[in-house]
N, C-alpha and C positions, 0 to 999 in steps of 0.2 A: 090888190095880190098882194100876196106876199113871199119872195123863192130867200130857201135855207140858201147857203150855203157855208161848210166847212172853211179854215184853215189847219194845214200842220203844219208843224217846221220838229224839224227832224234832228237828233246830234247826237254826233259813234251810228252812221247807216248799216254799219256790217254788222253793228248787235239787235238794235230796236227794231227795222224794218224787219223780221221774222212775227216776232211779234202784233206787230204793226197790222203787216197783209192778213194774219189770225186777224183780227177787230173787223177788220173793210171784208174777209170774205165773208165773217157774218151779215152784215148789210145786210148784202147777198143788192135782190132792185133798191132798194133805194140810197142808193147812188148812179146818178141820169149822165151824170161825167163826170173824169174821174181825169186829172191832169200832172202828175207829178219833175219837179225839179229838182237839179244838182247842177252842182261846178264841174267844172273838168272834163275829160274825155280818154278813151281809153281806157290803157294802166294807174292813167294818175287823177282819179272819181277824187270828189269830196264827202266828205265826212257826213256834209251835213244837206239837205233837200227837205222840199216842198212839197204837201203835196195840194193840189186845190181841188175837195168836192160842192159836183150841183148836187143838191140835194133833195130830196123824194116823200113824201108825205106829211106824221106828224111829229111836230116840236121837240118832242114827249119824247121820243127816239129818238129823238138828236143826238138831244142830249145829254139821254142814257152812251151813247156809242161815243159823247168825245171826251165826260167822263169816263169811258173803259182806259180811250185813246189816251189818254193824262197821267191815268195809274203805270202807264212804262215809265219807267225814268228815260230819260233825252229826246222824249214829247211833249211839243207845250202846241196844242188843239183847241182851236177857238170855234165856239158855232158861230155863224151872220146876218141876222135875217134886212132882211135888204126888202123893202115896202115901195108903190108906187101910189105916190100917191094921183 
């Protein structure tokens, strides 16, 4: 059994978040679980953010979307494959 997750680090969230959201929206049903984290509260939000995505579907499609995310300035995305032995 193999599971794929994506880790996405955002810098300058107020700039990169809109473009990241467009890419994530295009993934449609490929995102099973999404968790977004950033420091700060209320008026002191952090400019950095971290997304954890549990993915469904084919690895080739995930790699394509990871490349789209990495093309956005201030974004570092990685695809991680986990296998049970």
